[in-house]
C-alpha positions in Angstrom: 218.9 -17.8 226.8 219.8 -16.1 230.1 220.4 -19.0 232.5 222.0 -19.5 235.9 223.8 -22.8 235.5 227.3 -22.8 236.9 229.2 -26.0 237.2 232.7 -26.7 238.6 235.0 -29.5 237.7 238.6 -30.3 238.9 240.5 -27.6 237.0 237.8 -25.9 234.9 234.3 -24.6 235.2 231.4 -23.5 233.0 229.6 -20.2 233.6 226.8 -18.6 231.6 227.9 -16.3 228.8 227.5 -12.6 229.4 227.3 -9.6 227.1 230.8 -8.6 228.2 232.1 -11.9 226.6 231.4 -10.6 223.1 235.1 -9.7 222.7 236.2 -13.1 223.9 233.9 -14.8 221.3 235.4 -12.6 218.5 238.9 -13.3 219.7 238.5 -17.1 219.9 236.6 -17.5 216.7 238.5 -15.0 214.4 242.1 -15.0 215.5 242.8 -18.8 215.6 242.5 -19.9 212.0 243.8 -23.4 212.9 241.0 -23.8 215.4 238.2 -22.0 213.6 238.5 -23.4 210.1 235.7 -25.9 210.7 233.2 -23.5 212.3 230.9 -20.8 210.9 232.8 -17.6 210.4 231.7 -14.5 212.3 232.4 -10.8 211.8 235.3 -9.3 213.8 233.1 -6.4 214.9 232.5 -6.8 218.6 229.3 -4.7 218.5 227.8 -7.3 216.0 228.6 -10.0 218.5 227.0 -8.0 221.3 223.8 -7.8 219.1 224.0 -11.6 218.6 224.2 -12.1 222.3 221.2 -9.8 223.0 219.2 -12.0 220.6 220.6 -15.2 222.2 219.5 -14.1 225.7 215.9 -14.3 224.4 216.2 -17.7 222.8 214.5 -20.5 224.7 216.3 -23.9 225.2 219.8 -22.6 224.4 222.5 -22.7 227.0 225.8 -21.0 226.1 228.8 -21.1 228.4 232.3 -19.8 228.9 234.9 -22.4 229.9 237.1 -20.9 232.7 240.2 -22.1 234.6 239.1 -22.3 238.2 242.3 -21.0 239.8 242.6 -17.9 237.8 239.0 -17.4 236.4 240.8 -17.0 233.1 238.4 -17.8 230.2 239.8 -20.5 227.9 236.9 -21.3 225.6 233.2 -21.5 224.7 230.7 -24.4 224.6 226.9 -24.7 224.4 223.8 -26.9 224.4 221.1 -25.8 222.0 218.1 -27.0 219.9 216.8 -28.6 223.0 213.6 -30.6 222.2 211.6 -31.0 225.4 209.4 -33.7 223.8 212.3 -36.1 223.0 214.5 -34.7 225.8 217.4 -34.4 223.4 219.7 -31.5 222.4 222.8 -30.8 220.4 226.0 -29.6 222.0 228.6 -27.5 220.1 229.8 -23.9 219.7 232.9 -25.5 221.1 236.2 -23.7 220.7 239.1 -23.5 223.0 242.1 -21.2 223.2 245.3 -22.5 221.7 247.3 -24.6 224.3 244.2 -24.9 226.6 243.9 -28.2 228.4 240.2 -27.8 228.9 239.0 -30.2 226.1 238.3 -33.3 228.2 236.9 -31.4 231.2 234.7 -29.0 229.2 233.1 -32.1 227.5 232.6 -33.8 230.9 231.0 -30.7 232.3 228.7 -30.1 229.3 227.5 -33.7 229.6 226.8 -33.1 233.3 224.7 -30.1 232.4 222.8 -32.2 229.8 222.1 -35.2 232.0 222.0 -33.8 235.6 220.7 -30.3 235.2 218.6 -30.5 232.0 217.6 -34.1 232.6 218.0 -35.0 228.9 217.7 -38.5 227.5 220.3 -37.9 224.7 222.8 -35.4 223.5 224.4 -35.3 220.1 227.2 -33.4 218.4 227.8 -32.9 214.7 231.4 -32.4 213.4 232.6 -31.7 209.9 234.0 -35.1 208.7 237.4 -33.5 207.7 237.9 -32.2 211.3 239.6 -35.5 212.1 241.1 -34.4 215.5 237.6 -33.6 216.9 236.0 -36.7 215.3 238.7 -38.8 216.9 238.3 -37.0 220.2 234.6 -37.9 220.4 235.4 -41.5 219.4 238.0 -41.6 222.3 235.3 -40.4 224.8 233.2 -43.5 224.1 230.5 -41.8 222.0 228.7 -43.7 219.3 228.8 -42.6 215.7 225.1 -42.3 214.9 225.1 -41.3 211.3 226.9 -39.3 208.5 224.9 -36.3 207.3 225.8 -35.6 203.7 226.6 -31.9 202.9 225.2 -30.9 206.3 227.5 -27.9 206.9 228.0 -25.0 204.5 231.0 -22.8 205.2 231.4 -20.1 202.6 230.8 -21.7 199.2 231.9 -25.2 200.4 229.6 -27.9 201.7 230.8 -30.6 204.1 229.6 -33.9 205.4 229.1 -34.1 209.2 229.6 -37.0 211.5 227.0 -37.2 214.3 228.0 -38.6 217.6 225.4 -39.4 220.2 225.4 -40.1 223.9 222.3 -41.6 225.5 221.5 -41.3 229.1 221.8 -45.0 229.7 225.5 -44.9 228.5 226.3 -41.7 230.4 227.6 -43.3 233.6 230.4 -45.2 231.9 231.4 -42.2 229.8 231.1 -40.1 232.9 233.6 -42.3 234.8 236.1 -42.2 231.9 235.9 -38.5 231.4 236.1 -37.7 235.1 239.2 -39.9 235.5 240.8 -38.2 232.5 239.8 -34.7 233.8 241.5 -35.5 237.2 244.7 -36.5 235.4 244.8 -33.2 233.5 243.9 -31.2 236.7 246.8 -33.0 238.5 249.2 -31.8 235.8 247.8 -28.2 236.0 248.0 -28.1 239.8 251.6 -29.2 240.1 
């Protein structure tokens, strides 16, 4: 949906996705096989991605962002919150992909959780990762998230079906995770700003 949530961290920021970002989406999701092997494939036709974004702008409760380096305004990735349930005050976050060699992983997660808990006032946020995507599963574990459940054959990519591991962060645990992720974000920003 079209939204106006902008949030700045120490070295990176999140801004709402725009129609002009269609080429960025295609580039990040189709030209990095090592990074996109565990996400749904998309066509390489930019006009099809523009059509997708036009539909997305009309979806309620769906917040899609571009991850940018603050100093250069250079886009380095994508991330989103979607399937927001106002009744339970919960949502999923995902659509997460970063450019190769980006150092935005920790800070983009920290920022998306701030969007969830501060801006959207959610009670819980969950993410679902293909079980074989061990680096991302391990990353969520290292952030202090709880493994909530395993979802058998949850993802279908092509003809293959994959189990998913669901991590969850509830609002009552957010402050301790917030402190950990902010400290790690500051360390990365210190390296980038040298």
